[in-house]
C-alpha positions in Angstrom: 6.1 -8.6 4.3 3.2 -10.5 2.9 0.9 -7.5 2.6 3.7 -5.5 1.0 3.9 -8.1 -1.7 0.1 -8.0 -2.2 0.2 -4.2 -2.5 3.0 -4.4 -5.2 1.2 -7.1 -7.1 -2.1 -5.1 -7.1 -0.1 -2.0 -8.2 1.6 -3.9 -11.1 -1.8 -5.4 -12.1 -3.2 -1.8 -12.3 -0.3 -0.8 -14.5 -0.9 -3.7 -16.8 -4.7 -3.0 -17.0 -4.1 0.7 -17.7 -1.4 0.0 -20.3 -3.8 -2.4 -22.1 -6.6 0.1 -22.0 -8.8 -2.4 -20.2 -10.1 0.3 -17.8 -12.7 2.8 -19.3 -11.0 6.1 -20.0 -13.9 8.1 -18.6 -13.3 6.5 -15.2 -10.3 8.8 -14.7 -12.5 11.9 -15.1 -14.9 10.9 -12.3 -14.5 11.5 -8.5 -13.5 7.9 -7.9 -10.2 8.9 -6.3 -12.0 11.4 -4.1 -14.4 8.6 -2.8 -11.3 6.4 -2.2 -9.8 9.3 -0.2 -13.0 9.7 1.9 -12.8 6.0 2.6 -9.2 6.2 3.7 -9.9 9.2 6.0 -12.7 7.2 7.5 -10.3 4.3 8.1 -7.9 6.6 9.8 -10.6 7.8 12.2 -11.8 4.3 12.9 -8.4 2.9 13.5 -7.6 5.7 16.0 -11.0 5.6 17.7 -11.2 1.8 18.0 -7.8 1.5 19.7 -8.5 0.2 23.2 -5.4 1.8 24.7 -6.1 5.2 23.1 -8.0 6.8 26.0 -5.6 5.4 28.6 -2.6 6.8 26.7 -4.2 10.2 26.3 -5.1 10.4 30.0 -1.7 9.3 31.1 0.3 11.3 28.5 3.8 12.4 29.2 4.8 15.5 27.3 8.3 14.0 26.8 6.6 11.4 24.6 5.7 14.1 22.1 9.4 14.5 21.3 9.5 11.2 19.6 6.9 11.9 16.9 8.3 15.4 16.7 11.7 14.0 15.9 10.2 11.6 13.3 8.4 14.5 11.6 11.3 16.9 11.6 13.9 14.3 10.5 11.6 13.0 7.7 10.8 16.4 6.4 14.5 17.5 6.6 15.8 14.7 4.5 12.8 15.0 2.1 13.8 18.6 1.6 17.4 17.6 1.0 16.2 15.1 -1.6 14.3 18.0 -3.3 17.5 20.0 -3.6 19.1 17.1 -5.5 16.2 16.3 -7.8 15.7 18.7 -10.7 12.2 17.5 -11.8 10.5 17.8 -8.4 10.4 20.8 -6.1 11.4 20.8 -2.4 7.8 21.0 -1.4 6.7 18.2 -3.6 9.4 16.0 -2.1 8.3 17.0 1.3 4.7 16.0 0.4 6.0 12.6 -0.6 7.9 12.3 2.7 4.9 13.4 4.7 3.3 10.0 4.0 5.4 8.7 6.9 5.0 5.2 5.4 1.2 5.6 5.0 1.5 4.8 1.2 -2.2 4.4 0.4 -3.4 7.7 1.9 -0.5 9.8 0.8 -0.5 8.6 -2.8 -4.2 9.3 -3.2 -4.0 12.7 -1.6 -1.1 13.7 -3.9 -2.9 12.6 -7.0 -6.0 14.5 -6.0 -4.3 17.7 -4.8 -1.5 18.1 -7.4 -3.6 17.3 -10.5 -4.9 20.9 -10.7 -1.5 22.5 -10.5 1.0 20.2 -12.4 -1.4 18.2 -14.5 -2.8 14.6 -14.1 0.2 12.9 -15.6 2.8 14.5 -13.4 0.5 14.2 -10.3 0.2 10.5 -11.1 4.0 10.1 -11.4 4.5 11.9 -8.0 1.9 9.7 -6.4 3.7 6.6 -7.7 6.9 7.9 -6.1 5.0 8.5 -2.9 3.6 5.0 -3.0 6.9 3.2 -3.6 9.0 5.4 -1.3 6.6 4.9 1.6 6.4 1.1 0.9 10.2 1.0 0.9 10.2 2.8 4.2 8.0 0.2 5.8 10.1 -2.6 4.3 13.3 -1.1 5.6 11.8 -0.6 9.0 10.7 -4.2 9.1 13.9 -5.8 7.8 16.4 -3.3 9.1 15.0 -3.1 12.7 17.9 -5.1 14.2 20.6 -2.8 12.6 18.6 0.3 13.3 18.3 -0.6 17.0 22.0 -1.6 17.2 23.4 1.6 15.8 20.8 4.2 16.8 19.1 3.0 20.0 15.8 1.5 21.0 13.7 4.5 19.9 15.1 4.5 16.4 13.0 1.5 15.1 9.8 3.3 16.3 10.8 6.5 14.4 11.8 4.6 11.3 8.5 2.8 11.1 6.5 6.0 10.9 2.7 5.4 11.2 3.4 1.6 11.2 4.9 1.7 14.6 1.4 1.1 16.0 0.5 -2.0 13.9 2.6 -3.6 11.2 6.0 -2.9 12.7 4.9 -3.3 16.3 6.1 -7.0 16.6 9.7 -6.2 15.4 9.8 -3.1 17.6 8.7 -5.3 20.6 11.3 -7.9 19.7 14.3 -5.6 19.4 13.4 -2.6 21.5 11.6 -4.4 24.3 8.0 -4.8 25.4 8.2 -1.6 27.4 8.3 0.3 24.1 4.9 -0.9 23.0 2.8 2.0 24.5 5.3 4.5 23.1 5.2 2.9 19.7 1.4 2.9 19.6 1.2 6.5 20.8 3.8 7.5 18.2 2.0 5.8 15.4 -1.4 7.3 16.3 0.0 10.9 16.4 1.9 10.4 13.1 -1.2 8.9 11.5 -3.1 12.0 12.4 -0.6 14.4 10.8 -0.4 12.7 7.4 -3.4 14.4 5.8 -2.4 17.8 7.2 1.3 17.7 6.1 0.6 16.1 2.7 -2.2 18.7 1.9 0.0 21.5 3.2 3.0 20.8 1.0 0.9 19.9 -2.0 -0.6 23.4 -1.9 2.7 25.3 -1.7 
């Protein structure tokens, strides 16, 4: 919860600085966002490669485990598409791009800003990236706070799916507490696979 509060505070500070024109306007015309994107992609690779259990999980992989991230992806994209049918301002594909963050709010928001600016303009792309940022933050918060109820009504695999990419790190303690310690390898495996799909799905739906 603490890091979520920090993220929101930094976001609000950015809004205030931008609104007061304290940030040079020519900064938005540079490739700063692209460099941030490169740094985030490097972080994804480092987090996956440095995981001590990654090689063991890959070598002892059970094909049935693939059904869990597959269910997470399909369920998220389905409900994102349904949201797109209800929202007039945003298309189904744009809503699916937002959902494709799978709670990875930092990477998905930067990707959307970079990829959608050329097609819908910088202002609308920024608005969509803010929606992606907030919706994915809320997903993480719901996964953390709502884990007991999610487990109670939907089973021990549900908190893993609800957490998205965070099942391997931030949400792992609550998953362990409510779903059991035996779910830890599954949660880590699930988070790693979902993490790897975020750049692909966000980029794919942004280009449609």
